[in-house]
Structures are given as structure tokens and as C-alpha cells.
N, C-alpha and C positions, 0 to 999 in steps of 0.2 A: 504494499500500500505505500502510497505517495503521502507526503506533507500534506497536500492539500485535500486528499481525501481523508485522512485522519482528523483535519481540523471539519470537514464537513460533517462528519460522523458525529464529532464532539458537539459541534452547534444543533444537529438534530435531536440531541439528548438534553438540551437546555431548558429549564422550565420557562414558562412565559416570561417571569420578573426579569430573571437572567438572559435570556433571548432578547428583550427590551434593552437590558444595559449594554449588551455586546453590540445591538445594531446601533443605538447612538454612539458607542466609542468606536465603533467602525466607520460610521460616518463622519465623524469628525477628523479620523485619521487619514480615509479618504480624501477629504477635502484639502488638509494639509499635504498630503503628498502631490495632490492637482496643483495647490499654489506653489508648491516648491517647483514642481516640471515648469511653471509658465515663467515663475522668477528666473530660474535656469537657462529657458529658452529666451527670455528678454536680454538677459546680460550678453550671453553668447551671440546674439544678433540673428538667432533663426525666426524672430518676428518682424524683423526689418523689411521684408520685402510686402509681407501682408501690410504693414503700417504705412509703407509709402504707396501702394495701391489704393488702400481706404482712403488717405489724402488727396491722392491725384483724383478718383472719384468725387470726391466732395469739392474739390477746387473747379472742376468738371461739371458741378451742379447736378451729379448724381446720387445725392444723399438728401434726407429730409430730417425734420425736425422729430424729436421722440415726444 
């Protein structure tokens, strides 16, 4: 069995209050991982082309107010 499978089996056995606690923890953990990836991509320039494209679209009148 893989580690992921072990975790899946353990999660399946959680009582509802513990499952809710795990779910809240994982949601926060996942959000932090996502934020870190975005920050890392921004620092290394991986998002520069997308930003340039968005700015060009805005300057070209292809954007709208939210």
C-alpha cells in the first residue's frame, strides 16, 4: 500500500468531528501551499507573460470594470 492509500484509509475511519477537523486543517494547508506556489512563480517571473498580456488587453480596451 502507498502512503496516499494509507492516508485515505485513515481518513475513511475518522469520526465526523475528527473528519471536520481534518477537513478544516487540510483546507488551510492546501491554501497555504497554493499561495506559496503563486508567490514562488511571481518571484521567478513565471507570471510575467500573463501580466503583460493582461495589461496589453487593458490598454487595448479589452477589459471592463468589475
